[in-house]
C-alpha positions, 0 to 999 in steps of 0.5 A: 598578388600579397592579397590573393595569397592571403585569400588562399591562406585563409581558405585553406585554414578554414578547410582544414578547421572543417575537416578536423570538426567532421572528424570529431563528430563522427568519433563522437558518433561512434562512441554513442548508441541510439539508445543511451539511457536517460538519467531516470532509467539509468536510476530505475536499474540502479535501485530495482535491478530490473529493466528500466523501460519495463518498470517505467512502463510498467510492464515487469512483474516484482515476483509478488504478482502484481505490478510495481506500481500497484503494489498493496497498501498492505505492504506498508503495514507492521504485520506482514504475515496476515494473508491477503488474496491477490484474487478475491474468494466469493463466498456464499451470500450466507457467508458473506453476510456473516463477514460483513457482520464481523466488519460492522462489528469492527466499526463499532469497536473503531467508534469506541475507540475514538470515543476514548471509553473503555468499557464501550471498547471492551463490549464492542471487542466481545460483540466483534468476537462473538461475530467471528465465531458466528461466521458459517465457513462452510461455503469457503474453500482452498485459499478462501478457507486457508485465508479465513482460518488465519483471520479468524485466529488472529481476530480471536486472539487480538480481541482476547488480549485486546480485553485482557490489557487495561490502559487505553494506550495498549488497547490501541495497539492491538486495535491496530493489529485488528485493523490490519486484519479487517483490511485483508478480509475486506480485500480477499472477500470483497466485502465493500459492496454494502457499504463505501469502506476507507483505509486511513492512516495517522502518522502521528500514533504511536510516536510517529510509527503510524497506523491504519484504520478502516471507516465507513466515511470519508470523515477523519475521526482518528481512533488512536488519538482521540479529542487530542488529534480527533482529525489527524490522519488521511484517506489512503484508499478507497476499498 
């Protein structure tokens, strides 16, 4: 009899424990939702204020006409006021050729900075300024005309100032600004069809502030540090 009572007591205790466990599980399920956020989703929402699923899936617009993961390299530029057309303007062939001549002149200027040759730099900057003046903008309209009007004025002003200063370091500062304008011109008018162009970045330029330049080849030839750090830098974007 004692054995039967003991077995009965154990069964009763086991049944009680099962009922308690089931009750706790149901309570937990009621306090949970089928769509609980992952830590990654919560971090996205707290940092952006946007729907985490939209951001993680790339389906949300940042308000600047492009998705978050497609933000332009220009967002890292030192000068944020340079116009860059989201949809490139297609000028007539003659005008496009003129614009490509501006880019070619810039590449010669870039090579002069790689060499660190002050006279060559000044000569190349004067040539580029003339190429800017030679652009016949008759076929540019609306956004294209507005963009080129700003770009051409920036080129002219910065190239003149570049020749006005005497030290290589000061000239390099103006070159970095001109390089950012060239990037925006190439992107705005789709000027990469005749050659491959690359946007390169030197993180060590200007005491670690960094600076960009445009090159016609992948091999790094740094225009900001010359022989000291000729290969310092990396390709950030294929234009």
